[in-house]
N, C-alpha and C positions, 0 to 999 in steps of 0.2 A: 225621821227619813227612812224610807224603805230601802232594801238591798238594791233594788233596781235603780234608785235615785242616787246611790252612793257613788261619788266621783271616782274615776279610775286613778291608779297610782301613777305619779309622774316618773319619767326616766331618771335614774340616779345621775348626779352630776359627774362629769369626767374628772377624775383625780389626776394629780401631777404624774404619778407613775405611769398611768395610762397614756398621757400625752407623750411621755418620754419614749414609751414603747412604739407608739405610732411614728414618732420622729425618726427613731432608729430604723424602723421598717422602711420608711420612705427613703432614708439615706442609703440603705442597702439596695433598694430597687434602682436608685440613681446610679450607684456604682456598677450594678449588674448591667444596666442599659449602656453605660459608658464602655464597659468591657466588651459587650457584644458588638458595639459600634466599631471599637478598635479592631476586634477580631475580623469583622467583615472587611474593613479597610486593608488589613494585613493580608487576608486571603485574596482580595482583589489584586493587590500588588504582586503576590506570588503567582497568581494565575496569569497576570499580564506578562510577568517575567518568563513563566513556563511556556507561554505562547510565542515568545520571541524567536527570531531566527537563530540557527546554530552559530556558535562562536566562530567556527572555521568551516571551510568547504572541503577540508582534507578528510578522506576516508581512513578509518582506523586500519583497515586491511593493507593500505598502501604504505604504512609506516614500517620501516625496517630497523630503525635505530631510535632509542630514547636516551636523553641525557638530562639529568636533574642537577642543578647547581644551587646550593644554599650557603649562606654566609657561615663560615666556621665549620663546614663539613666537607669531606671529600666528595668529588663529583661521582655521581652514580651513572653508569653506562649499561644499557641493555641492548642486545642485538638479536635480531631474528634471522633464523636460518630455516627455510621451509616454513613449517607451522610452529616451530619450537623457538622459545626465547631463552637466552642465556645472559646471566649477569657477568659482565666482563670487568667492571671496576666498581668499587675499589678492591674487590676480591672476585676471582672466578668462581661461579657456582651455578647450579641448576636454578632456573628462575621460577618464581611464584606467579603462575599464569593469572590467578584471580586478581591479584593486586595490580598486575600490568593492565588487565582489562579495565580496572577502575581508573587508571591513569589515562588510558586511551579515550575514556568517555568524556574527558575534558574537551576534546575536539568538538563535540556536538552539544556542549553546554548551552542552554538557552540564554539569550541576552537581548532584551528589548531596548534597554538604555545604552546608547552608543554615542560617542562624540569624538572629534579629532584629538589625537595625542599631540599636545603642544609641549615642547621641551621645558619651558619655564613653569608649566603647571604640574609636572610629574610628581614633585614633592608633595603637593596637596593630596595626592591619591596613594602615597606610599610607594610610588613606582621608581623613585630615584634610588632607594635602597630596598629593593624588593625582598619579600620573604622567600621567594623561590623563582627560579627560571627553569622552565621545562622545554626542551627542544625535541620536537617531533620531526625527525629528519632535518629538513632545512627550515622548518617553521618553528618560531619560538613564541611561547606564552609566558608572560611575566606577571607574577602575583603581587599585588600591592596591599593596601589596607582595607579593612572592613568598612562598609558603609555605616555611618553612625546611627541610622534609624531603622534599618531592616537587615535581615540576615543574608546580605549579599556582599560580594567582594569585588574590588576594582582589579581588572586585569588589562594588560596591554597586548594586543595582537596586531602586528604590523603598525599602521599609522592610526589605529583606533584604540580608545579606552572603552571597555565594555563592563557592565555590571552583570555578574553571573551569580547563581546561588553559592553561598559560602562553603557548602559541604564539599565542593570540588577541590578546595584547598588541601583537604586531608591527605589525599594520595600524593600531592605535590611536595609534601613535607615529611613523608615517611623516611625513617632511617634505612640505610642500605639493607639491613638484615630483614626488613619486611618484604624485600623482593627476592629472598632466597626461598626456594621450595622447602617446605617444612617436612616433607616425606623423607624418611631415613633412606629409602631405596627407590631407585628409578622404577617407573611403571613397567618397563619392559624387562626388568631383571627378575628371573624366577629362582627363588631360593630352594636349594636342594639339601642343604645340611647346615646345622647351627651347633657349633661347639661352644658351650657355656662353661663357666668355671667348675660347675658341679656335675654336669651331665651333657650328653650329646643327643641331638635329634637328627635323624637321617630319613630321607624320603625314598620309598621304594614302591614302584608301581602305583604311584599316587597316594600312598598311605604313609603316614609319619610313624616312626618308631623311636622310643626312648631307650638310651643305653647309659647306665644300667637300667634294667626293667624296674619299674616302681609298682608294687602290688596295689591292686584296686584302681589303677588309673586306666580309664577307658580310652579307646582309640579316638572317639569323638573329642574328648578333652585335649588329647595331644594335638589333634588337627586344629582345634580352636587356638591353642597356644601358638602353633606355627603361624596361623593366620594373623595373630596379634603382632608378631614380629614382621610379617610381610607388609602389613598395613600401618606400621608404626609411624606416627606423625608427631613431631616435636612441637612444644609450645613456642620455642624460639630457637634460632640458629645463628651462631656467631663464628667469627674467625677464631681459630685455635688459640687459646690463651697461653699455651706453654706449660700448663699444669702437669704434674707428675701423673703417669698412667698407673693406676692401682691394680688393674687386671685387664685381661684381653678376652675378646670374643671373636671367633673365626667364623666367617660366613662363606659357604660355598654356593655358587649360583651359576645359572646358565643365562648368557646374554649373546644375542646374535649367533646362536648355536655353538658358542664357545664357553668352556668352563672357566669361571673366574673366582678367585678367592679374595675376600675383603677382610681386613683386620680392624676391629672396633676396639678402641681403648676406653676403659671405664675411668673417668676422671673424678667422679663423685657419686655417692649414694644418696646423700641428703645435704641440705634441704631440697636440692634438685638432684635427679639422676641424670648424669651428663655422660654422653657417649661421644668419643672423638673418632671421626671417620678419617683415617690417615690419608687415603688417596685424594680426598677433597680438601684436607687441611681445615676442616670445619668441625665444630662441636655442636651437638644436638642436645637441647635441654628438655627433659621430661619431668613430671611430678615424681616425688618419692614413691608414691603408690604405684605409678606406672612402672617404675624401676623394679619394684618387688614382683610385679606380675610378669615382667620380662625375664626374670632370673629364676623363677621357680614355678612349677606346675602344681596347682592344688587339685584335689580330687573333685571339686565342685566347680 
């Protein structure tokens, strides 16, 4: 038989390992298709919810008082005067505007799913023992339980139960300390002198000076150090714990064209650097590294 007449080679038989690989590949594709289908359904639900009408018709600008009540926690009360918010309970303090704005956004939370609130059905939605009650002036929103199948939560507003995105719960369950302004100093307070345990900074004609003089220290570095004090922002703020004051820092400042002096008590150097602002009866917690930067000026 010539080469031209020689029959072609037949395809090799499919082995068991090859069949197993194909089966695993098909199974993986089915899982992927199912996942994509679920994701499409989930997104459709989220889009439907996002397109829903706002939870309330109340405008955030019209709210002058906020009150949060949670089981086992003291009530949180925030009051607005002009454009400024103040925490009035459980402790008086300057308020954290960012977290208050997050709370006010609940008013416009989208909710496409709505139905009448019937007293005997409240337990089904966790509204008989709610996680939180937030009062916006005279209107109240009550937070119940999470929906079992999607990332939404049942809330009651008036005579309606509404499903809204679950992330709105976070600001309704904040501890009171989250509503305290984390800035060590008010925005309108201009610092003019800082007396630290080891040296003093004073400002003259817009330029900061260190006493005693430190060789090799530039005026730019001193100005940066003063700016770090002016812009100091704590990781957390709490009511004064009563701890012993280890040392003191005196701040001279101008506010409303009046000279004011503040005394800061150092409560701890590590693991947190903690400053006690006596006029507010609050302690401000910083990292240990931040404390080191606030107590000494390096040449770099």
